[in-house]
C-alpha positions, 0 to 999 in steps of 0.5 A: 541860091538853090535849096541844095546850095543853101543846105551846103552853106549851112551844113557845118562839117564835123572838122570845122565844128571841132576847130571852132569849139577848140578855138573857143575853149582855148580863147576862154583859157587864154585871155588876149588870144586872137581867136578869129585869126587862130580859127582862120589859121587852123581852117587853112591848115585843115584844108591844106592837110586834106588837099595834101592827103588827097594829092599824096594818095593820087601820087602814091599810085605813080610811085611819087610823093608831093616833093617829087611832084613839086620838083617835076612841076617846077621843071615842067613849068620853068621857062626853058624846061631847065632849073638849077637845084637852088631854083628848085629849092625856092619853088618847092620850098625844100632845103638844099639837102632835101632837094639833092635827095629828091633829084637823086631819086628822080634821076635814078628813076629816069624822070629827070636829067642832070647835066653841067650848064653849057654857060658855066660848067660849075653849075648843075642844070636839071630838066625833065627826061622824055619819061618825066615829061610823059608822066607829068602830061599823063598825071596832070589831066587826071587831077583836073576833075578833083580841082574843079570839084574842090572849087565848084562851090565857089563862084568865079568872084569867090575864087578871085577873092580867095586868090587875092586874099591868099596872095596877100597872106603869102606876101605878108609871110615874106615880109615877116620872114624878111623882118623876123630873120632868125626869130622863131614863130 
């Protein structure tokens, strides 16, 4: 490991130190608190919050928010470039009411087209308009350098491990949701 890499490894960001200190103080006041999992959860939330803030700033320059972007990406990455509102809700983790508001706004801006399904006229299908497709194709490459920079400190092996661990947590959450239906977290 180079000296610069070693310095990066040992330097503790202020936010991380604050998280660790806060968890330690809380654990001292709450015997039985699972301190390590709580610290991990707080760290995941911190990283996700920072990523969200950076993404929000970039999207704001294009008149979008994260929900708009997730919806555009769901359509861009779908098999046939088409999705139902229910499918978009699942992809973007939005309620039906909120997805209606999101898609109404994207349709009004000319980024998404809404039409009845050819197979079942009762079903609504959404797809990117040419303008929406152009926006996604212009916006995504602008994000690649930040994504590369974020994961630069991790080796390919570290990234694979992180991906595998996060996938396990995602699966655990799905299992918890299935068994704890209606139980508040």
